[in-house]
Every structure is written in C-alpha cells, then in structure tokens.
N, C-alpha and C positions, 0 to 999 in steps of 0.2 A: 535893495537894501540887504546886507549880509549880516548873517547871525554870528555873534561871538560867542564863544565857550566861556561862560563865565564861573563856571565850577571846576575844581580840582578833586581828582580820587586820591584819597589818603589811604594805605593799607596798613591797618594796624597791627603792630607785632603780635605774633602767635605765643603768648607767654607760656600756655600750657605746654606745647611742643618743647620749649625749651627748659621747662621744669622736667619731663620725662626724657630728657636727653637728646634734644633736637630731632626727635622722631626717628632716630638711630635704633634698630632694634638691639646692635650690639652695645647699647650705653646702658642696657638693663644688665644688671649683675646676675648672672645665672645662680651663683652661689647663695646670692640673698633669697632667691626665690626657692631655691631648694630648703633654705634654712626656715622660711615661713612656712612652707607645706610641711616639713618635718615637725614645725611646733604645733602645727594644727593636726596633725595626725596623732602626737602625744597627748593632745587634750580629748581625742574622740572617745576615750574610756570614761571620761565624764559627760558626754553628751546624752547619756540615757538617765540620768540623774538631773542633768540641767533641764531636760524636757520634761521629766515627771513634775518638777519645780513649777514651770511653765503653765504646763497643764493645771496644775492645782491652783495657781492663781486666777487662772481662768474661771476653774469651777467656782471657787470662792466668790469671785464677783458676779456670776451668776447667781449664786445663793443669796448675795446681798441684795441684788435687783429682786429675787423672790420674796425676801425677808422683809426689805425697807420699801419696797415699790421702784418703779421704774423712774427714779429722780434724775435730772440731767447729771448729777456728780454719778449715781450710780452707774448710768448709761456709758458715761464716759469711760469710768474705770473699766466695764465690760469691753467697750471697743478699744481702749489701750491694750489690754492684755489679748485681746485677738490680733490685733495689729501686731504686738510682739512677736507672736506664735506666727503670723504669717511672714515676717520676715527671717525668723529662726528654723521654722521647720525643715526647709531644704540644708540649711546648715547642719541641722542634725541628723540628716539623711532621710527627711520625710518629706518629700516632693508632694506628698497627697496631704498633708497637715497644712503646709503652705497654701493649697488651693481650697481647703476647705476654710480655713481661717479667712482666707482672701473672700469667699463667698459670705462669710459672716461679717466680714467688714463691712463689705458692699450693702448688706442689708441694713446696718445700723450706722453708717456712715453721715446721713444728714440729721443733724443734731434735732431738727426741728419734727422728725416722723419717728425717732427713737422709741418715744414712750408708746408708740403704738404699733409696734412690730410684735407679731404672735411670739410668744414667749416658748411655745412648742417646737417652733421652728429654730429659736436659738439652742434649745434644749438638744434637738436632732443635731446641729453642728457640733457642739460641744460633745457630745455622747459619740459622735464617729470619729472626731480626733482621740477620742479614748479608746475607742474600739480599733481604730488604726495602729496605734500602738500597742495595745494588748495582742492584736493578731499578727502584728509584725508586717502589716500591708503599707508599704512606703511609697510607693506610685500608683498613679491611674493607669498604669499597664496592667495591674493586677485587676481580674474583671468584677470581683466585689468592691473595689474602690473606685473605679470609672462608674459602675452603675451609683453608686453611693453619690460620689460628688456631682455628678451631672442632675441626677433627682434633685439635691440639695440646691444647685445651680438653677435648675427650672424653676423652683419654688421662690426662691429668691427673687427671681426676674419678675415673677408673677406680683410679688408684694411690693417692689419697689416701682414697678410699672403705674 
C-alpha cells in the first residue's frame, strides 16, 4: 500500500520585506536616515532636562510609596517610571541608567510581590541613578558604575529568587 501526500506547503508572502523595500538595502533612502539622525542630534541639547524630568518622576513615585504605602497603584506607578527610564536611559546617553532601571524593574515586575520588596533596595536603585547623572557615569565601562550595577543586580537576584 503506498502513501499519498495529502498536504500542500503554502509559503505566505513576506509582507514585512515588502514594506521595507523588498529587502534591498538600496531601497532605504540614505537622505531620510541622515535627516532623522540630524533631528535626533538637534534634540540632544534637551536630553539633560528630559532625563532630569524622568528621574524626578521616579523619585516622586518613590516618595508616594513611602508616604502612602506600597499600594498596588503606587507600586504600579513606581514600576512604570522605572520602566520609562529603562527605555530612555540609553537614548539620553546613559547606558548605565538603562541597566540600573532594568534591575529595579526586575525586582518590582511581579505585581503580587511588589508590596514586599525591600524599600531600601528601591532607594539604592533610585539613588544610584541620581548619582550616575550627578557624576556623569554613563556606562558600566566606568569602574564605579560597573561595581554599583553589579551589586544592585546581585541583590535583586537574591530578592527575586
């Protein structure tokens, strides 16, 4: 008895490839890329203030937790502020802030456990972010930055475990 092939292989169209120029590098307009890079560079002067604003929001969220307690709403606000900095740190030229904020996010990511995180470790993360900006420590290539973030990550790992 022989088996017959009862299936047919259908390859779907690669719509993403079509949207970015069919996969050909030549389809990307170098002038558009240069224009976007110039626009980003022109905004760089605002980065310091925008970063300060984001850190102020994170600090305010921390103060709210301390004043009102670790309610689910307050801890969600703290998480969202940390998550914003995690995404923006590198954009603003501070890879270290992205990594520190990422560590804080890992610690308070689980909604069920947020109220039980050690507040002194939350403080250490936020104060480290402030110190990185104050002392212009932008990456973990800096020896102090490396030691700081590695210690924070080690402690978060112990808390999350």
